[in-house]
C-alpha positions in Angstrom: 214.7 214.8 41.0 217.4 217.4 40.2 218.3 220.8 41.8 219.0 222.3 38.4 216.2 222.1 35.8 218.5 222.8 32.9 221.2 220.3 33.5 221.3 216.6 33.9 222.7 214.8 37.0 225.5 212.4 36.3 224.2 209.7 38.7 221.2 209.4 36.5 223.1 208.9 33.3 225.9 206.3 34.1 225.7 202.7 35.1 227.1 202.2 38.7 228.6 198.9 37.6 231.1 200.6 35.4 234.8 200.1 36.7 235.3 203.8 37.1 232.1 204.2 39.2 233.1 201.3 41.4 236.6 202.7 41.7 235.2 206.1 42.6 233.3 204.7 45.6 236.4 202.8 46.9 239.1 205.4 46.5 240.1 207.1 49.7 239.8 210.6 48.3 239.8 212.4 51.6 243.0 210.8 52.6 244.6 211.7 49.2 243.5 215.3 49.5 244.9 215.5 53.1 248.3 214.1 52.0 248.6 216.5 49.0 247.0 219.7 50.4 250.3 220.7 52.0 252.0 220.9 48.6 249.7 223.7 47.4 250.3 226.0 50.4 251.7 229.4 49.5 255.2 229.9 50.6 255.9 232.7 53.2 258.1 235.4 51.6 260.5 237.5 53.6 259.8 241.2 53.6 262.1 243.6 51.9 263.6 246.5 53.9 263.0 250.0 52.5 264.9 252.9 53.9 263.1 256.2 53.8 262.8 259.6 55.7 260.2 260.7 58.2 259.6 264.0 60.2 261.8 262.5 63.0 264.6 261.1 60.8 265.4 258.0 58.8 262.9 255.2 59.0 263.3 251.5 57.9 260.0 249.9 56.7 259.3 246.2 55.8 257.2 245.7 52.6 256.1 242.5 50.7 256.4 240.1 53.6 253.9 237.3 54.6 251.8 235.0 52.5 250.8 236.4 49.0 247.2 236.2 48.0 247.9 237.0 44.4 246.8 234.8 41.5 243.8 232.9 40.5 242.2 230.3 42.9 243.5 226.8 42.5 241.5 224.0 41.0 240.1 221.2 43.3 242.8 218.7 44.2 240.2 215.9 43.6 239.7 217.0 39.9 243.4 217.2 39.2 244.1 213.8 40.7 241.3 212.2 38.9 242.6 213.8 35.5 246.1 212.3 36.2 244.5 208.9 36.9 242.5 208.9 33.7 245.5 210.1 31.6 247.6 207.1 32.7 244.8 204.6 32.7 243.7 205.3 29.1 247.2 206.4 27.8 246.1 209.8 26.7 248.0 213.1 26.3 247.2 216.1 28.3 245.2 217.7 25.5 243.3 214.4 24.7 242.3 213.5 28.2 240.9 217.1 28.8 239.0 216.9 25.4 237.6 213.4 26.2 236.6 214.5 29.7 234.1 216.9 28.3 232.5 214.2 26.2 232.4 211.3 28.7 229.9 211.3 31.6 231.7 208.5 33.5 235.0 210.4 33.6 233.1 213.5 35.0 231.5 211.3 37.6 234.9 209.9 38.5 236.2 213.5 39.0 233.4 214.3 41.5 231.1 216.4 39.1 227.4 216.3 39.9 226.2 217.7 36.5 227.3 216.9 33.0 229.1 219.8 31.2 230.7 220.1 27.8 233.3 222.7 28.7 236.8 221.7 29.6 237.7 221.4 33.3 241.1 223.2 32.9 243.6 224.2 30.4 245.9 221.1 29.3 249.0 223.1 30.6 247.7 223.1 34.1 247.9 219.4 34.2 251.5 219.5 33.3 252.2 222.1 36.1 250.1 220.0 38.6 252.2 216.9 37.7 255.4 218.9 38.2 254.4 220.3 41.6 253.2 216.9 42.7 256.8 215.4 42.3 258.0 211.8 42.8 256.7 211.6 46.4 253.2 212.6 45.5 253.0 210.1 42.7 254.2 207.4 45.0 251.5 208.3 47.5 248.9 207.9 44.7 250.3 204.5 43.6 250.2 203.3 47.2 246.5 204.3 47.6 245.7 202.5 44.4 247.5 199.4 45.6 245.4 199.5 48.8 242.1 199.7 46.8 243.3 196.7 44.7 243.9 194.6 47.9 240.5 195.9 49.4 238.6 194.8 46.3 240.5 191.5 46.4 241.9 192.0 42.9 245.2 190.9 44.3 246.2 189.0 47.4 248.5 190.8 49.9 250.9 187.9 50.0 251.6 188.4 46.3 253.4 191.7 47.2 256.1 189.8 49.0 257.8 188.8 45.8 258.2 191.1 42.9 260.0 191.2 39.5 262.2 194.2 38.7 263.0 195.1 35.2 264.3 198.1 33.3 263.0 199.5 29.9 263.1 202.7 27.9 260.5 205.4 28.3 260.4 207.0 24.9 260.1 210.8 24.6 257.6 212.4 22.3 260.1 214.0 19.9 261.1 213.9 16.2 263.9 211.7 15.0 267.1 213.7 15.8 269.1 214.6 12.7 271.9 217.1 12.6 269.9 219.2 10.0 266.8 219.4 12.1 268.7 220.2 15.3 270.7 222.9 13.7 267.6 224.5 12.2 265.8 224.4 15.5 268.8 226.0 17.1 268.8 228.9 14.5 265.1 229.5 15.2 265.5 229.4 19.0 268.6 231.8 19.0 266.7 234.3 16.7 263.6 234.2 18.9 265.5 234.7 22.0 267.4 237.7 20.6 264.1 239.2 19.5 262.4 238.8 22.9 265.4 240.3 24.6 265.6 243.3 22.3 269.0 242.3 20.5 269.0 243.2 16.8 270.6 240.8 14.4 272.1 241.8 11.1 270.5 238.8 9.5 268.4 235.9 10.7 268.8 233.6 7.7 265.2 232.5 7.8 264.7 231.8 4.1 268.1 230.1 3.7 267.9 228.0 6.8 264.6 226.6 5.7 266.0 225.8 2.2 269.1 224.1 3.6 266.9 221.9 5.9 264.9 220.8 2.8 268.1 220.1 0.9 269.7 218.1 3.6 266.6 215.8 3.8 266.6 215.3 0.1 270.2 214.5 -0.2 269.9 212.0 2.7 267.0 210.3 0.9 269.0 210.1 -2.3 272.1 208.8 -0.3 274.2 211.6 -1.6 276.1 212.1 1.6 278.8 214.4 0.4 276.3 217.0 -0.7 274.4 216.5 2.6 277.5 217.1 4.7 278.2 220.3 2.8 274.7 221.5 3.5 275.0 220.7 7.2 278.3 222.6 7.4 276.7 225.7 6.1 273.9 225.3 8.7 276.6 225.0 11.4 278.3 228.2 10.2 275.0 230.0 10.3 274.1 228.8 13.8 277.7 229.5 15.1 277.6 233.1 13.6 274.3 233.9 15.2 275.3 232.6 18.5 278.7 234.6 18.5 276.9 237.7 17.5 274.2 237.5 20.2 277.0 236.7 22.8 279.0 239.7 21.5 276.2 242.1 21.6 275.3 241.0 25.3 278.7 242.2 26.4 277.8 245.8 25.3 274.7 245.9 27.6 274.8 247.1 31.2 275.6 244.6 34.0 272.1 244.6 35.3 270.6 243.7 32.0 273.4 241.0 31.5 272.3 239.4 34.8 268.7 239.4 33.9 269.3 238.0 30.4 272.0 235.6 31.6 269.5 233.0 33.0 267.3 232.5 29.9 269.5 233.7 27.0 272.6 231.9 28.4 270.9 228.5 28.2 269.8 229.1 24.7 273.3 230.1 23.6 274.9 227.2 25.4 272.6 224.7 23.7 273.4 226.2 20.3 277.1 226.1 20.9 276.7 222.5 22.1 274.9 221.5 18.8 277.5 223.3 16.6 280.3 221.4 18.3 278.8 218.0 18.3 277.6 218.1 14.7 281.1 219.1 13.5 282.8 216.2 15.3 279.9 213.7 15.0 280.9 212.4 18.5 280.2 213.1 22.1 282.6 215.5 23.7 284.3 214.3 26.9 281.8 212.8 29.4 278.8 214.8 28.1 276.2 213.0 26.2 275.0 214.3 22.8 272.0 216.6 22.7 269.2 214.8 20.9 266.2 217.2 21.6 266.2 220.9 22.2 263.1 220.9 24.5 264.2 217.8 26.4 268.1 217.7 26.8 267.8 214.8 29.3 266.9 212.4 26.4 269.4 209.7 25.6 270.0 207.2 22.8 269.6 203.8 24.2 270.0 200.5 22.2 267.9 197.5 23.1 268.9 195.1 20.4 265.7 195.3 18.4 266.0 194.7 14.8 263.2 196.9 13.6 264.1 199.7 16.0 267.8 199.6 16.9 267.8 202.9 18.9 265.2 204.4 21.2 265.4 208.0 22.4 264.2 208.5 25.9 265.1 207.8 29.6 265.8 204.5 31.3 263.1 203.5 33.8 262.8 200.6 36.3 259.5 198.9 37.1 258.7 196.6 40.0 255.8 194.2 39.2 254.1 191.4 41.2 255.0 187.9 40.2 251.6 186.6 39.3 249.0 189.5 38.9 251.5 191.8 36.9 250.6 194.8 39.0 253.1 197.6 38.9 254.0 198.4 42.5 257.0 200.8 41.9 258.6 202.9 39.1 261.6 205.1 38.9 263.5 206.9 36.2 267.3 206.6 35.9 268.8 209.5 33.8 272.3 208.8 32.7 271.6 205.3 31.3 273.1 203.4 34.2 274.0 199.7 34.2 270.7 197.6 34.9 272.4 196.0 37.9 273.1 199.4 39.6 269.5 200.6 39.4 268.6 198.6 42.6 270.9 200.7 44.8 270.4 204.3 45.9 273.8 205.5 45.1 274.3 203.5 41.9 277.0 201.3 43.4 276.6 197.5 43.4 278.0 197.0 46.9 275.4 199.3 48.5 273.1 197.0 50.8 270.1 199.3 50.7 267.1 198.4 48.4 266.6 202.1 47.5 265.4 203.3 44.1 262.6 200.8 43.5 261.2 200.6 47.1 257.6 199.5 47.4 255.1 202.0 48.8 254.1 201.4 52.3 250.7 199.4 52.7 248.7 199.7 55.9 
């Protein structure tokens, strides 16, 4: 029997022996929601004092204080956590996991849906914001609950958690291969877009020339005509440097209030563009700062692992702690800055530190 005549119940469509159905019945969803619910609480904002005049004289009022109720209602925590589990279990992107969710009854049952539906549960961008709000501590809590379920189902013995193997690898970033020509063209486009958004008029955007120069650099590199390629890159560097200086010059003519507003967003764009112009001219890292390999992910580093087919990988070094026999991941951390592998076991990056910090195991009850 169904309460809705026009929709099918998921418990009548799936096989309860499916691993996701078994895991759904064993996961402590109430504990997970209780641990994470405090992260979604709206912050209490301090009120703003407003001076005014009344019949009896000057009056000071407070406006905008307390908790704001603005914004759309949040999505269920159970749904977002289930989507995060499915994303990592099946190695899908945010867009693909949302699309497959609308086509897979078992995934919808795992997300606590009662009826099958084809529409997306949320926008893919909301999953990224949820992951950012969750933070490292929230992910560690989810990992600890997963390990507890594995011990409860007897998939792994509790004594196997006493000895672990810790190793480091590279978590590659989804980005194009960084070439000087591509990075300079991206910088030109971003500087022009930022100037247009902030109402700064440019004498010339070099849109057509910039695209043609990017094509030329790729063709010369393919033909191994490196002198011509460097000449094209020099012209690209000149264009980006001129645009960056023009925007910075026109910012100084604006009022101080507008400069403070634009300084946070436009300043970062101009800083990245200047950094790219400098590093492509010297072809070396400047000082202690690493080279910029990606515009949207400045934390990316070039790491060599000694592979013959892929000498360099672009991403961030991560450390993984796994059980000795079952190969179950019990801890993971990222290490920006590409530290030495022997220093990743210590919280302050010093080999003499006695604390086992960065890759600590989640607490098991």
